[in-house]
NUBATI-509625 format. One record per residue: x, y, z of N, C-alpha, C in turn. Coordinates in steps of 0.2 Angstrom, whole numbers, padded with zeros to 4 digits, always signed. Example, Ala and Ser with C-alpha at 12.3 -4.5 7.8 and 13.67 -1.06 7.14 Angstrom:
+0066-0028+0039+0062-0022+0039+0066-0016+0039
+0064-0011+0035+0068-0005+0036+0064+0000+0039
REM end
This chain:
+0888+0089+0430+0889+0096+0431+0888+0100+0425
+0894+0102+0422+0893+0107+0416+0891+0103+0410
+0891+0096+0410+0889+0093+0404+0882+0094+0402
+0878+0095+0407+0871+0096+0406+0869+0103+0404
+0874+0107+0403+0872+0114+0401+0871+0114+0393
+0866+0118+0391+0864+0118+0384+0870+0121+0380
+0872+0117+0375+0877+0119+0371+0876+0124+0366
+0870+0127+0366+0868+0132+0362+0872+0139+0363
+0874+0139+0369+0878+0145+0371+0884+0146+0367
+0886+0141+0363+0892+0142+0359+0890+0145+0352
+0883+0145+0350+0881+0147+0344+0880+0154+0343
+0874+0157+0346+0873+0164+0345+0874+0167+0352
+0878+0172+0352+0880+0176+0358+0874+0180+0360
+0873+0180+0367+0868+0184+0370+0868+0191+0367
+0862+0195+0368+0862+0202+0365+0867+0206+0368
+0868+0205+0375+0873+0210+0378+0880+0209+0375
+0881+0203+0372+0888+0201+0369+0890+0206+0363
+0885+0208+0359+0886+0211+0353+0888+0219+0355
+0885+0221+0360+0886+0228+0362+0893+0231+0362
+0897+0228+0365+0904+0231+0366+0909+0226+0365
+0908+0221+0360+0912+0215+0358+0919+0217+0356
+0919+0222+0351+0926+0223+0348+0930+0228+0352
+0927+0232+0356+0931+0237+0360+0935+0234+0365
+0934+0228+0368+0937+0225+0373+0941+0218+0371
+0940+0216+0364+0943+0210+0362+0940+0204+0365
+0934+0204+0366+0930+0198+0368+0927+0195+0363
+0928+0188+0362+0925+0185+0356+0919+0180+0359
+0917+0176+0354+0911+0171+0356+0913+0166+0361
+0919+0164+0361+0922+0159+0366+0922+0162+0373
+0925+0168+0373+0925+0172+0379+0918+0173+0382
+0913+0174+0378+0906+0175+0380+0904+0169+0383
+0905+0163+0380+0903+0157+0382+0906+0155+0389
+0913+0157+0389+0916+0155+0396+0913+0160+0401
+0911+0166+0400+0908+0171+0405+0901+0168+0407
+0897+0165+0402+0891+0163+0403+0891+0157+0408
+0896+0152+0407+0897+0147+0411+0899+0149+0418
+0904+0154+0418+0906+0156+0425+0900+0159+0429
+0896+0163+0425+0890+0166+0428+0885+0160+0432
+0885+0154+0428+0881+0149+0431+0884+0146+0437
+0891+0145+0437+0895+0142+0442+0902+0145+0442
+0903+0150+0446+0910+0153+0446+0915+0148+0449
+0913+0143+0452+0918+0138+0455+0919+0132+0450
+0917+0133+0444+0918+0128+0439+0925+0127+0437
+0928+0121+0436+0935+0120+0434+0936+0122+0427
+0942+0124+0426+0944+0126+0419+0943+0120+0414
+0944+0114+0416+0943+0108+0412+0936+0107+0411
+0932+0108+0416+0924+0107+0414+0922+0112+0409
+0924+0118+0410+0922+0124+0405+0925+0122+0399
+0931+0120+0398+0934+0118+0392+0931+0113+0388
+0928+0108+0392+0924+0102+0389+0918+0105+0385
+0915+0110+0388+0909+0113+0385+0910+0117+0379
+0916+0121+0380+0917+0126+0374+0922+0123+0369
+0925+0118+0370+0930+0115+0366+0937+0117+0366
+0939+0119+0372+0946+0121+0373+0949+0117+0379
+0956+0117+0379+0959+0114+0385+0958+0118+0391
+0960+0115+0397+0959+0119+0403+0964+0125+0403
+0970+0124+0400+0975+0129+0400+0973+0135+0396
+0970+0133+0390+0967+0139+0386+0962+0142+0389
+0957+0139+0393+0952+0142+0396+0955+0147+0402
+0960+0144+0405+0963+0148+0411+0967+0154+0408
+0970+0154+0402+0973+0160+0399+0968+0165+0397
+0962+0163+0394+0957+0167+0393+0954+0171+0399
+0953+0167+0404+0950+0170+0410+0955+0175+0413
+0961+0173+0413+0966+0177+0416+0967+0184+0412
+0966+0183+0405+0966+0189+0401+0960+0194+0402
+0954+0190+0403+0948+0194+0404+0948+0198+0411
+0951+0194+0416+0952+0197+0423+0957+0203+0422
+0962+0202+0419+0967+0208+0418+0965+0214+0414
+0960+0212+0409+0957+0218+0405+0951+0221+0409
+0949+0218+0414+0943+0221+0418+0937+0219+0415
+0937+0214+0410+0930+0211+0408+0927+0207+0413
+0931+0203+0417+0928+0200+0423+0931+0204+0429
+0926+0206+0433+0928+0211+0438+0930+0207+0445
+0928+0201+0445+0929+0197+0451+0925+0191+0452
+0926+0187+0457+0922+0181+0458+0920+0182+0465
+0914+0180+0467+0911+0181+0473+0906+0176+0476
+0905+0176+0482+0900+0172+0485+0894+0176+0486
+0888+0173+0485+0882+0177+0486+0878+0173+0492
+0878+0176+0498+0875+0173+0503+0867+0176+0504
+0863+0171+0506+0856+0173+0507+0856+0179+0512
+0853+0185+0511+0853+0190+0515+0850+0188+0522
+0845+0184+0522+0842+0182+0528+0847+0178+0533
+0852+0175+0530+0857+0172+0534+0861+0177+0538
+0862+0183+0534+0866+0188+0537+0862+0193+0542
+0855+0190+0543+0851+0194+0547+0848+0200+0544
+0847+0200+0537+0845+0206+0534+0839+0204+0530
+0834+0201+0533+0828+0198+0530+0823+0203+0527
+0823+0209+0530+0818+0215+0528+0821+0219+0523
+0817+0219+0517+0820+0223+0511+0814+0228+0509
+0817+0233+0506+0812+0239+0504+0816+0242+0498
+0811+0245+0494+0813+0249+0489+0810+0256+0490
+0815+0261+0490+0813+0268+0492+0814+0273+0487
+0809+0277+0485+0810+0282+0481+0812+0288+0485
+0817+0292+0482+0820+0297+0486+0818+0304+0482
+0815+0309+0485+0813+0315+0482+0817+0321+0486
+0821+0325+0482+0825+0330+0485+0822+0337+0484
+0825+0341+0488+0823+0348+0487+0828+0351+0482
+0825+0355+0477+0830+0358+0472+0834+0353+0468
+0839+0355+0465+0843+0351+0461+0849+0348+0466
+0850+0341+0466+0855+0338+0470+0859+0334+0465
+0865+0334+0465+0870+0331+0460+0870+0323+0463
+0871+0319+0458+0872+0312+0459+0878+0311+0465
+0883+0315+0464+0888+0314+0469+0886+0316+0476
+0881+0321+0477+0879+0322+0483+0874+0317+0486
+0870+0314+0481+0866+0308+0483+0870+0303+0486
+0875+0301+0482+0880+0296+0484+0883+0297+0491
+0885+0303+0492+0888+0305+0499+0882+0304+0504
+0876+0306+0503+0871+0305+0508+0870+0298+0509
+0869+0294+0504+0867+0287+0505+0872+0282+0507
+0878+0284+0506+0884+0280+0508+0885+0280+0515
+0882+0284+0519+0882+0284+0526+0877+0280+0530
+0873+0277+0526+0867+0273+0528+0869+0265+0526
+0871+0261+0531+0874+0254+0529+0868+0250+0527
+0862+0252+0528+0856+0248+0526+0855+0249+0518
+0858+0254+0515+0857+0255+0508+0862+0250+0505
+0859+0245+0501+0863+0241+0497+0864+0242+0490
+0860+0247+0487+0860+0248+0480+0856+0255+0479
+0858+0259+0475+0854+0265+0473+0856+0268+0467
+0852+0271+0464+0853+0275+0457+0849+0280+0456
+0851+0285+0452+0847+0290+0450+0842+0288+0444
+0836+0290+0444+0831+0288+0439+0827+0293+0436
+0823+0291+0431+0819+0296+0427+0812+0296+0431
+0808+0301+0430+0802+0301+0433+0802+0307+0438
+0797+0306+0443+0796+0311+0448+0801+0311+0454
+0804+0305+0455+0809+0303+0460+0815+0305+0458
+0820+0307+0462+0827+0309+0460+0831+0302+0460
+0829+0297+0465+0833+0291+0465+0829+0286+0468
+0831+0280+0466+0828+0274+0469+0833+0270+0474
+0831+0268+0479+0836+0266+0484+0834+0259+0486
+0838+0254+0486+0836+0247+0489+0840+0246+0495
+0836+0245+0500+0838+0244+0507+0836+0237+0510
+0841+0235+0515+0840+0229+0518+0841+0230+0526
+0837+0227+0530+0839+0228+0537+0836+0222+0541
+0838+0222+0547+0836+0216+0552+0828+0215+0552
+0825+0221+0553+0818+0221+0554+0815+0227+0553
+0808+0228+0554+0805+0234+0552+0807+0240+0557
+0808+0239+0563+0811+0245+0567+0818+0248+0564
+0822+0243+0563+0829+0245+0560+0828+0248+0553
+0823+0246+0549+0822+0249+0543+0820+0256+0544
+0815+0257+0548+0812+0264+0550+0818+0268+0552
+0822+0266+0556+0828+0270+0558+0832+0272+0552
+0834+0268+0548+0838+0269+0542+0834+0274+0538
+0827+0273+0537+0824+0278+0533+0824+0285+0536
+0824+0285+0542+0824+0292+0546+0831+0295+0545
+0836+0291+0545+0843+0294+0543+0843+0297+0536
+0840+0294+0531+0840+0296+0524+0835+0302+0524
+0829+0302+0527+0825+0308+0527+0828+0314+0530
+0832+0313+0535+0835+0319+0539+0841+0322+0535
+0843+0319+0530+0848+0322+0526+0846+0329+0523
+0851+0334+0523+0849+0341+0521+0845+0342+0515
+0846+0339+0510+0843+0340+0503+0837+0335+0502
+0835+0331+0507+0830+0326+0505+0823+0329+0508
+0818+0329+0503+0812+0332+0504+0807+0327+0508
+0807+0321+0504+0803+0315+0507+0805+0309+0503
+0802+0303+0506+0803+0297+0503+0796+0293+0502
+0796+0288+0498+0790+0284+0497+0793+0277+0497
+0791+0273+0501+0794+0266+0502+0789+0261+0500
+0792+0255+0498+0788+0249+0497+0792+0243+0500
+0789+0240+0505+0793+0234+0508+0791+0228+0504
+0796+0224+0503+0796+0218+0499+0792+0212+0503
+0787+0210+0501+0784+0204+0504+0787+0197+0502
+0788+0196+0496+0791+0190+0493+0794+0191+0487
+0800+0188+0486+0803+0188+0479+0800+0184+0474
+0799+0187+0468+0796+0183+0463+0802+0181+0458
+0806+0185+0457+0812+0184+0452+0818+0187+0455
+0824+0183+0455+0830+0186+0458+0835+0184+0453
+0836+0187+0448+0842+0186+0443+0848+0190+0446
+0853+0187+0445+0860+0190+0447+0862+0195+0442
+0865+0200+0444+0868+0205+0439+0872+0202+0434
+0872+0204+0428+0876+0202+0422+0883+0205+0422
REM end
């Protein structure tokens, strides 16, 4: 199980670890625990402790503290979208008329259930939107709902044919 994990995670913290380390009271052991939980959120405290050199109760105290401090925001299950009937995936550039606030874009996009992720971006588009749907007709319907929003000028879509890399969010 976790015995096979590379023990080097205890030596040098990942680059993201250095960024906000002292403002939240997270040390190298905490980052090692986080890295192990990212690999397997169901790992037992004893298994994690064996890798990082702590007792199960010490690991539990650290995890509880990080959850309480908001460092760890939650534990989740990630289901293959195809199992949920959402095998069609697209990235959509959104172009607006005039100046539209991020709050207005969020209001527009939150009404479309096929939108799974969105963010404002630099460049000619105002936002990039990640959408998932059952099939092409349902994707087309969702795109129409986005295009019909009052401040939306037009969209440019790219349908995903195959996933090359799928790293989970850090």
